[in-house]
C-alpha positions in Angstrom: -31.0 9.9 -9.8 -31.7 7.9 -6.7 -29.5 8.4 -3.6 -28.4 4.7 -3.8 -27.1 5.3 -7.4 -25.4 8.5 -6.5 -23.6 6.8 -3.6 -22.4 3.8 -5.7 -21.3 6.1 -8.5 -19.1 7.9 -5.7 -18.0 4.6 -3.9 -14.7 4.3 -5.7 -13.7 8.0 -4.9 -14.8 7.4 -1.1 -12.9 4.2 -0.8 -9.8 5.8 -2.4 -10.0 8.7 0.0 -10.4 6.4 3.1 -7.7 4.1 2.0 -5.1 6.9 1.8 -6.0 8.1 5.1 -6.2 4.7 6.7 -3.7 2.7 4.9 -6.0 -0.3 5.5 -8.5 -2.0 3.1 -10.7 -3.3 5.6 -10.8 -0.1 7.6 -11.6 1.8 4.3 -14.3 -0.6 3.5 -15.9 -0.1 6.9 -15.6 3.7 6.7 -17.4 3.6 3.4 -20.2 1.5 4.8 -20.5 3.9 7.8 -20.7 6.7 5.3 -23.5 4.9 3.4 -25.5 4.3 6.6 -25.3 8.1 7.5 -26.1 9.0 3.9 -29.2 6.8 3.9 -30.3 8.1 7.2 -29.9 11.8 6.3 -33.0 13.8 5.5 -30.9 16.7 3.9 -30.4 17.1 0.2 -27.0 18.6 -0.3 -26.0 20.7 -3.1 -23.3 18.3 -4.0 -23.4 14.7 -3.0 -19.7 14.5 -3.8 -18.8 17.2 -1.3 -21.0 15.9 1.3 -20.1 12.3 1.1 -16.3 13.0 0.8 -16.6 15.1 4.0 -18.6 12.3 5.9 -16.0 9.5 4.9 -13.2 11.9 5.7 -14.4 12.6 9.2 -15.3 8.9 9.7 -11.7 8.0 8.6 -10.0 10.7 10.8 -11.9 9.1 13.9 -10.8 5.6 13.0 -7.2 6.7 12.4 -7.0 8.3 15.8 -7.6 4.9 17.5 -5.7 2.9 14.9 -2.5 5.0 15.6 -2.6 3.9 19.2 -2.6 0.1 18.0 0.1 0.8 15.5 2.5 2.3 18.3 2.5 -1.3 19.8 2.8 -3.0 16.4 5.4 -5.7 16.2 8.2 -4.8 13.5 7.7 -2.5 10.6 4.2 -1.4 9.8 3.2 -1.2 6.2 -0.2 -0.5 4.7 -2.5 -3.4 3.6 -1.6 -4.1 0.0 -3.9 -2.7 -2.5 -4.0 -4.5 -5.8 -6.1 -2.2 -7.7 -7.3 1.5 -6.9 -11.0 1.6 -8.0 -10.9 5.3 -8.6 -10.1 6.3 -12.1 -9.0 9.7 -13.5 -7.1 8.9 -16.6 -5.2 12.2 -16.9 -3.8 11.9 -13.3 -3.4 8.0 -13.3 0.4 8.2 -12.6 0.0 10.7 -9.7 -2.8 8.8 -8.2 -0.8 5.6 -8.5 2.3 7.2 -6.7 0.0 8.5 -4.0 -0.9 4.9 -2.8 2.7 3.6 -3.1 4.0 1.9 0.2 6.5 4.6 0.3 4.0 7.6 0.3 1.6 5.8 2.8 4.5 5.0 5.2 5.3 8.8 5.1 1.7 9.7 5.5 1.7 7.7 8.9 4.1 10.3 10.2 1.5 13.1 9.9 -1.2 14.1 12.2 -4.6 12.7 11.2 -5.7 16.2 10.3 -2.6 16.8 8.2 -3.2 13.5 6.6 -6.7 14.3 5.6 -6.1 17.7 4.3 -3.1 16.3 2.2 -5.3 13.6 0.8 -8.2 15.9 -0.1 -6.2 18.8 -1.3 -3.0 17.4 -2.8 -4.3 14.2 -4.0 -7.8 14.6 -5.1 -7.7 18.4 -5.6 -10.6 19.5 -3.4 -10.8 23.3 -3.0 -10.0 24.7 0.4 -13.5 25.3 1.3 -14.4 21.7 0.5 -11.4 20.6 2.7 -12.3 23.0 5.5 -16.0 21.6 5.7 -14.6 18.1 5.6 -12.2 18.4 8.6 -14.0 21.0 10.5 -11.3 23.7 10.4 -11.1 27.2 8.9 -9.7 27.6 5.5 -6.5 29.4 6.7 -5.9 26.6 9.2 -6.3 24.1 6.3 -3.8 25.9 4.2 -1.4 25.8 7.1 -2.0 22.1 7.6 -1.5 21.6 3.8 1.8 23.5 3.8 3.2 21.4 6.6 2.1 18.2 5.1 3.3 19.0 1.7 6.7 20.1 3.1 7.2 16.7 5.1 6.0 14.7 2.0 8.2 16.4 -0.5 11.4 16.0 1.8 10.7 12.1 2.2 9.1 10.8 -0.9 11.2 9.2 -3.3 11.0 10.3 -7.0 9.8 7.4 -9.0 10.7 6.7 -12.6 8.7 9.0 -14.9 8.4 6.3 -17.5 6.1 3.6 -16.0 6.8 1.4 -18.9 10.5 1.3 -18.1 9.8 0.7 -14.5 7.6 -2.2 -15.3 10.3 -3.6 -17.7 12.9 -3.5 -15.0 10.5 -5.2 -12.6 10.0 -8.0 -15.0 13.7 -8.5 -15.4 13.9 -8.6 -11.6 11.2 -11.4 -11.3 12.7 -13.3 -14.3 16.1 -13.3 -12.3 14.4 -14.2 -9.1 12.6 -17.2 -10.6 15.9 -18.3 -12.2 17.8 -17.8 -9.0 20.5 -15.7 -10.7 22.3 -14.0 -8.2 24.4 -11.9 -10.6 21.3 -10.7 -12.7 19.5 -9.9 -9.4 22.6 -7.8 -8.0 22.8 -5.8 -11.2 19.2 -4.7 -10.8 19.3 -3.8 -7.1 20.7 -0.4 -5.8 23.9 -0.9 -3.8 22.0 0.1 -0.5 18.9 -1.7 -1.3 16.7 -2.5 1.7 14.3 -5.5 1.8 11.8 -5.2 4.8 8.9 -7.3 5.8 5.7 -6.7 7.7 4.6 -9.7 9.9 3.0 -8.1 12.8 4.6 -10.8 14.9 2.2 -13.3 13.2 4.5 -14.7 10.4 8.2 -15.3 9.9 10.2 -12.0 10.2 13.5 -11.0 8.7 14.7 -9.1 11.7 15.0 -5.3 11.0 15.5 -5.9 7.3 18.1 -7.2 4.9 20.5 -4.6 3.6 22.8 -4.3 0.5 22.6 -5.7 -3.0 24.7 -8.8 -2.2 22.9 -9.9 0.8 19.5 -9.3 -0.8 20.5 -11.0 -4.1 21.8 -14.0 -2.4 18.9 -14.5 0.1 16.4 -14.3 -2.9 18.3 -16.6 -5.0 18.7 -19.1 -2.1 14.9 -19.2 -1.4 13.4 -19.5 -4.9 14.4 -22.8 -6.0 13.1 -24.7 -2.8 10.0 -22.5 -2.7 9.3 -23.5 -6.3 10.0 -27.3 -5.5 7.2 -27.2 -2.8 4.8 -25.7 -5.6 5.1 -22.0 -4.6 4.4 -19.6 -7.3 5.3 -15.9 -7.9 2.7 -14.0 -9.8 3.8 -10.7 -11.0 1.1 -8.0 -10.3 1.2 -4.3 -9.4 0.9 -3.6 -5.7 0.0 -0.3 -4.4 0.3 1.2 -7.9 4.1 0.1 -8.1 5.6 -3.1 -9.6 5.1 -6.0 -7.4 4.2 -9.6 -6.9 1.9 -12.0 -5.1 3.4 -15.2 -3.7 1.3 -18.1 -3.3 1.7 -21.7 -1.9 0.9 -25.0 -3.5 -2.7 -24.6 -3.1 -2.7 -21.1 -4.5 -3.3 -19.5 -1.0 -1.7 -16.0 -0.6 1.7 -16.1 1.3 2.8 -12.5 0.9 3.1 -9.7 -1.4 6.1 -7.7 -2.8 6.2 -4.0 -3.8 9.2 -2.7 -5.4 10.4 1.0 -5.2 12.3 1.7 -8.4 14.3 4.9 -8.5 17.0 6.0 -10.9 16.9 2.6 -12.9 17.5 0.5 -9.8 15.4 -1.2 -7.1 15.8 0.8 -4.0 13.5 -0.9 -1.6 11.5 -4.2 -1.4 8.6 -4.1 1.0 6.9 -7.5 1.7 3.6 -7.9 3.6 3.3 -11.2 5.2 1.0 -10.6 8.1 -2.1 -12.7 7.5 -4.4 -10.3 9.0 -3.5 -7.9 6.0 -3.9 -10.3 3.3 -7.5 -11.7 3.6 -8.9 -9.2 1.0 -6.4 -10.6 -1.7 -7.6 -14.2 -1.2 -7.3 -17.3 1.2 -4.2 -16.8 3.2 -1.4 -19.5 3.6 0.2 -20.5 6.7 3.5 -18.8 6.4 5.1 -20.8 9.1 4.3 -24.0 7.5 5.4 -22.9 4.1 8.7 -21.7 5.7 9.3 -25.1 7.2 8.4 -26.9 3.9 10.9 -24.5 2.0 13.6 -25.3 4.5 13.2 -29.0 4.3 13.3 -28.8 0.5 16.5 -26.7 0.8 18.2 -29.3 2.9 17.1 -32.1 0.5 18.4 -30.1 -2.4 21.9 -29.4 -0.9 
C-alpha cells in the first residue's frame, strides 16, 4: 500500500482526533494537513502507520490548542465548538459513544481540561488507544498518562449529562420540538422543555447575541414562538439535521445561506439545553454564511408588520 493511500484511509480517524482536541473544524483540517506534510517528508517506515500518524496529529493539535486557549480567554460571550454535521470516523459498534463524545456538552467540558489531559482523554477514553500509544503520542510516561486519564475522566464524569440511551426516542422528541417550533405553538414547546432549560448562543461578538442566555421553559418557548412566524415570512427555513452527534437544525435565510445551527441536549425525556452557533467565522464549512444582523432586521420588520 502506498503512503498516500495509507494516509487517506486514516484521514477520518485523524480528523476526528484533532476535532475532539481542538473543537474546531478548520483547525482540525489544518492539523490533518500538517500531519500529511510531516508524513510525506518522513523517511522512516513505522511499524504502525495508525499509531505514528495519530501521534503526529495529536502533537500538532496540542500545540494549536495551547495558542487557541489564549484567544478563547478573550472570546466575547459563550464559546462553543464549531458545529460538526457529520463525524467522518466510523466504528459501528461504538457509534453512540462516539457521537456523544462530540456533543457540544462534552466538548465544552473538554475545554476545562489542560491540553495534555484533553489529548490523553480523547486518545484513551474515546478511541481506546493503549497507554503505550498514548504515552508516545503526548511525550509522557505511561504512569503519567494514567494519572492524566484519571483526572480527566473524573472531571468529565462529574459534569457530562447522561443523554437518552434510546437515540430513536431522542430524535422523535426533537422532531416534535421542531414541529412545534415551526408552528409557533407555545404550549407544545413548553411541554418539551425542561423547567430550567437554558438557551445560549455563541456569536463571538460578530452576530446578534442573547445576552448571557434565555432561561426557563416559559421564556424560551415564548421567544421561539415569537420569532418563527416572521422568520418564515421573510423566507427563512429550519432544516432539521444532527449537529455534533445530537439532534439539531440548520437555520437558513431566504437565499439558503447559513444563519446559525441549533444543538439540543435531551435528558430524561426533555430538552435541557439549546446551544446555537451564530458566529459567522464558525459556519463557513457548513455553507455560504448569511448576514445575521440583516436577517434580524428583516425579521423584526416582518414582526411589526404582522402585529
